[in-house]
C-alpha positions in Angstrom: 111.0 84.3 98.1 112.4 85.5 94.7 110.1 85.9 91.8 109.6 82.7 89.8 109.8 83.7 86.1 106.9 83.0 83.7 108.6 81.4 80.8 107.6 82.3 77.3 107.3 79.1 75.2 104.7 78.1 72.7 103.7 74.7 71.4 106.5 74.8 68.8 109.2 76.0 71.1 110.3 79.3 72.3 108.5 82.5 71.3 110.5 85.4 70.0 111.6 87.6 72.9 109.2 90.4 73.9 110.4 93.9 73.5 111.3 95.3 77.0 109.2 98.3 78.1 111.2 101.3 79.4 110.6 102.0 83.1 112.4 103.8 85.9 112.5 103.5 89.7 113.6 105.8 92.6 115.7 104.4 95.4 114.9 107.0 98.1 117.5 107.0 100.8 118.2 108.7 104.1 120.6 108.2 107.0 119.3 106.1 109.8 117.7 108.1 112.6 118.7 108.1 116.3 122.4 108.0 115.7 122.3 104.5 114.2 124.7 103.8 111.3 123.2 102.7 108.1 121.2 103.9 105.1 117.4 103.6 105.2 115.5 103.2 102.0 111.9 103.2 100.9 110.1 100.0 99.7 106.5 99.7 98.6 104.4 96.5 98.4 102.5 95.9 95.2 98.9 94.8 95.7 98.5 91.0 95.8 95.7 91.5 93.2 98.1 92.8 90.6 98.8 90.3 87.8 102.4 91.4 87.5 104.5 90.9 90.7 101.5 90.9 92.9 102.5 91.1 96.6 106.2 91.8 95.9 108.1 94.6 97.6 109.7 97.0 95.1 111.3 100.4 94.8 108.8 103.0 93.8 108.5 103.6 90.1 106.9 102.4 86.9 106.7 102.5 83.1 107.5 105.6 81.0 104.8 107.4 79.1 105.3 108.0 75.4 108.1 110.6 74.9 108.9 110.8 78.6 112.4 111.0 79.9 113.5 108.4 82.5 114.3 110.7 85.4 110.9 112.5 85.0 109.1 109.2 84.8 110.9 107.9 87.9 109.8 110.9 90.0 106.2 110.9 88.6 105.7 107.2 89.1 107.3 107.2 92.6 105.0 110.1 93.7 107.5 111.4 96.3 107.4 115.1 97.1 110.6 117.1 97.1 112.6 115.0 94.6 114.1 116.9 91.7 114.5 114.8 88.6 117.8 116.6 87.7 119.3 115.5 91.1 118.7 111.8 90.6 121.9 109.7 90.5 122.0 106.8 88.1 122.7 103.6 90.0 121.8 100.5 88.0 119.9 99.2 85.0 118.3 95.8 84.6 116.6 94.2 81.6 114.2 91.3 82.1 115.6 88.0 80.6 114.5 87.2 77.1 112.7 84.0 78.3 110.2 85.9 80.4 106.9 87.1 78.8 106.6 90.5 80.6 109.8 92.4 80.1 111.1 95.8 81.3 114.2 97.8 80.8 114.4 99.5 84.1 116.8 102.2 85.3 117.2 102.7 89.0 118.1 106.1 90.4 119.2 107.2 93.9 117.7 110.2 95.6 118.4 111.7 99.0 115.1 112.0 100.9 114.1 115.5 101.8 113.5 116.2 105.4 110.1 114.8 106.4 109.7 113.1 103.0 107.1 110.3 103.1 106.2 107.8 100.4 102.6 107.1 99.5 100.6 104.2 98.3 97.4 104.4 96.2 95.7 101.4 97.8 95.2 99.9 94.3 98.6 99.2 92.7 100.6 99.6 95.9 99.1 98.8 99.3 101.9 99.2 101.9 105.3 100.9 102.4 108.2 100.7 104.8 111.4 102.4 105.6 114.2 99.9 106.3 117.9 99.5 105.9 119.0 97.2 103.1 120.3 94.8 105.7 117.0 94.8 107.5 115.2 94.1 104.3 117.5 91.2 103.5 117.1 89.8 107.0 113.3 90.0 106.6 113.6 88.2 103.2 115.7 85.5 104.9 112.9 85.0 107.4 110.3 84.8 104.6 108.6 88.0 105.6 109.2 89.9 102.4 109.1 88.9 98.7 111.6 90.4 96.2 112.2 90.1 92.5 115.7 89.1 91.6 117.0 92.6 90.6 115.6 94.1 93.8 117.4 91.4 95.9 120.7 92.1 94.1 120.3 95.8 94.5 119.6 95.5 98.2 122.8 93.3 98.6 124.9 96.1 97.0 123.2 98.9 99.0 123.9 97.0 102.3 127.6 97.8 101.9 127.1 101.5 102.7 126.8 103.1 106.1 125.9 106.6 105.1 124.0 108.3 102.3 127.0 110.5 101.5 129.2 107.5 100.9 126.6 105.8 98.7 126.0 108.8 96.5 129.8 109.5 96.1 130.2 105.9 95.0 127.2 106.1 92.6 128.4 109.3 90.9 131.6 107.5 89.9 129.8 104.5 88.4 129.5 103.7 84.7 126.0 102.1 84.6 125.7 99.3 82.0 122.6 97.3 81.4 122.4 93.9 83.1 120.6 91.3 81.1 120.2 88.0 83.1 119.7 84.7 81.4 117.6 81.8 82.5 118.8 78.2 82.3 117.3 75.0 83.6 119.2 72.9 86.2 117.5 69.8 87.5 114.3 70.9 85.8 114.3 74.2 87.7 114.9 77.7 86.2 118.1 79.4 87.4 119.1 83.0 86.8 122.6 83.7 85.5 124.3 87.1 85.5 126.9 88.3 83.0 130.3 86.8 83.8 128.9 83.7 85.6 129.7 80.3 84.4 127.3 79.2 81.6 126.0 82.7 80.8 127.8 83.0 77.4 126.4 79.6 76.4 123.1 81.4 75.9 121.0 78.4 76.9 117.4 79.3 77.6 114.6 76.9 78.8 112.2 75.4 76.3 
């Protein structure tokens, strides 16, 4: 399933939006093994005991320390050996909707996995990992086997279009990365996420 947002609303109406905390993630990629076509990527599963996104599958990363640069934070938080912060390729940037209590301004970077590179989990914050193609991850999501937050799902959909790491990195190096700030509206008493450019986004409606 996709993350169900926790709406920020007090007794008198909506609370002022929380300030997003800067964070960064690494999308570690490698060409599929055994002659198969496709790009494999690393996902880690957050512990179900975590208050924020417990049990969700995410790209490795986390929040910046004070005074830290995004690329350095992405590599530190991901904990993946052989990744040079200077070689990270900016791919996307998502800001949590204003209506959600816990907010992040997250930059996503691509990195080609070094030969033999392996992710790690600490057993506390993250408890599992897997290498999979984006299409494989989306198929597992469709079967209800994996749980993704909305930005992760959208990133996987975009990554599924590439059959080689080279093609993906070439495309990414030509991108102008702009922040994506989704909005949440209610339809039939259920929250719905709208992206910039979608019908109703500019109306600015948020749930109460």
